[in-house]
N, C-alpha and C positions, 0 to 999 in steps of 0.2 A: 504494500498500500503506500502511498504518498506518505511523507515525511514532512515538518514542518518548517519553514523556511528561515534560514540561519546564514544564508550567504549568497542573499541578494546582491551583495556589494562584490564576490569575485568576478575574476576577469573574466569579459567576456568573451566566445565562440560562437562564430557564424555555424562552425560545422555542426556544434553543438545542437544549435535549433534547426539545422537542417535535418540532423538526426532524428529529433525529438517530433518534428512535426511528420519527418517518413512513418514514423512508428504510430503516431494518431492514428490513423484510419484502416479498419478492418477491412477485410477481402469484401466484403457487403455495407460496405461505406458507412459505417458507424466509428464515433468518434470518441477514443477511449480518455476520460477525464483526466487520467493521472497522466499522460503523456502531453497533453493540452497545458496542463498545469506547470508540466516541466520544459514546455516551449516555451512559456509565458516568464518563467523564471529567466531565461535566456533572454527574453527582449526586456526583461525589467533589468539585467545585468548591461545590454547594450546603452541603455538610455542613461542608467547611472554614469555610464563610463564617460559620459559625456559631458557631466558636470550636475548644474544644479537646473537645466536649462528645462527639463523633461521633468522636474520634480512632482508638478500638479499632476501629471497623468501616472507617474512611475509609485508614488504614495498610495493612490487609490487602486493601481493596479495590485499591490504587495498585499493590501485590504482583502482586496475581492479572491485573491488567492488563498490567501490563509482560510477565508471561509470554505471555498471549495474543499483544501485539504483537511479541515475538522469534518466536513459532509463524509467525505471519502474514509475517513478514518472512524468515523462516529457509529452508532448501533446501527444505522439503517445503510452503511456503505455498502451492501452489498445492491443497493439499488441505484448507486451513483459509478458505478464503472464505465459506462459511456454516458455520454451527453443524450442519447435516445432514450436509455434506461430512466434516467434522471428526470427527465420531462415527463414520461411517461407515469413516472410513481410520483411526482409532486402534482400533476392535473387530476391523476386518479382519485388523489387522497385530498384533494383541494387545498394544497399548501402553495397555495399561487394564489394571490388576488390579481383580478384585471382591473381593479377600479382605485384601489389605493396603496399606497407603500407601507403604511404602519402595519397591517394584518402580518406579512410575512417579511419583512424588511431585508433579511438574510435569507431566504430561498433561493435553491441552487440554481433555477431559471433565472431569477433577477439578478443574482451575482453575475453568473456566465453573460448573460447579456451586456453586462457593462465592460467587460473583457473583448466581448465580440465585436461590439463598436469601434474601440481602441485597436484589434487587430487591424479591423480594415485601412485605418488611418497610416499604422504603420505598414501594411500591405503596399497601399499608394503611394506613399514616402519613398520607401526602398525601391519601389520601380523606377522613381525619377530617378531616385542617386543611381543606380542600374545604368540608367541609359543615357544620362548626362554628361557633360565635359568638365574638367576640372574647374573652370573658370563660370560653369553654372552656379549661380546664387542658391544655396539651400535653403535662405530664410523663405525663399518664395515658394519652391519646390515644395518643404515643410508646411507652409501656408497652405498652399493650394490643396494638398492632401487633407489637410485638416477642415476645410471651408467644403470639401466634397465629403466629408464623413462626420468627424464626431463633433464638428462644432455646432450642428442643429440640436445637437444633445444639452448642450451646455448654456448655462445662463449669461447674460451679456458681458458680466464681469469677468466672468472666467474667458471667453473668447477674447475681451480686451486684453488680458493677461497674457494669453497665450500667443497672441500676436506679437506682443511687447518681446516676450520670452525667444520667439523663434529668430528675432533679429539678432541674438548675440549669438547666432549658431556657427560652428566653426566651417570650416569649407570641407568639398567634397573630399581631399584627401586625407584630412582629420578622421573621417567617419570610416572609410576605407581602412586606414592604419587600427581603430579600436577594434576592426573587426579579427582581427591576428588571422588570417588566412595566408597572406604572400603580397605578391605584387598586384597593382589595380586588375590587371586583367584576369587573374584569379580570382579576386574578390566580385567581379564582374558575371565570372562561370558560375559560383557558388551560386550566388543571387540568384544567376538565371534557374538552375536548381530548386533554389528553397522556395523563392517566390511561388511556383506554381502549386507546390504543396501546400503553403498558407492559405495561397486561392482556393484551393480544393476543402479544406477545411472548414473556410469561412464559408463558402457557399453551401456545403452540405448542412450547416448550424443555418444558416438563413433561411433556407429550404424548410427545414425542421420547425423553426419559430415562425414562418409564415404559416405553415398548414396548422399550426395549433393556436394561432392570433395571440403570440406572443410577443411580437417586435415592440410593442409599445408599452411592454409592464413598466408602470410609476414606481 
């Protein structure tokens, strides 16, 4: 089973993220929650390796990961093996409130939805990094990815703070350096392997949440 988070600040490895998202999907396209959590641990390390710029997202992600880990390791952990089994269990047992947050603020469905939204932002941003050039503005790439995804779920004050934070982002070479892969060409190649896997996990989850009317959980 997944264990508690104690190493979110350890060195980031893009290869680790590739490996965890490779392991995320079963042959019949179910998403293993333990590997999903492991993938997110890696993504948190990626954000933390760039300093405080992404703190407003990474701190919330750590909180959400800890909730999911507690569910995985809890009394009903057998129902949380995959995202599909989690949704089935919580919906059938009325552990999800579609109208207000206060009833089940730490349900697995609601918690994972927040990570799901942030995953789309990171996917879009990393794809822009992969296809950009060294003189491309990372602040613009990150803002565009944010505006296409996560911003619509944030209050105005958070969107404003995010926009200011993105202005402090380092250049593309710095991002590639913290991925600990090798040459820029090797980073681009590995992103080319990892991003389709992240995208597939995102799309499988999006489809599941759409069918269960869970995309707008308060």
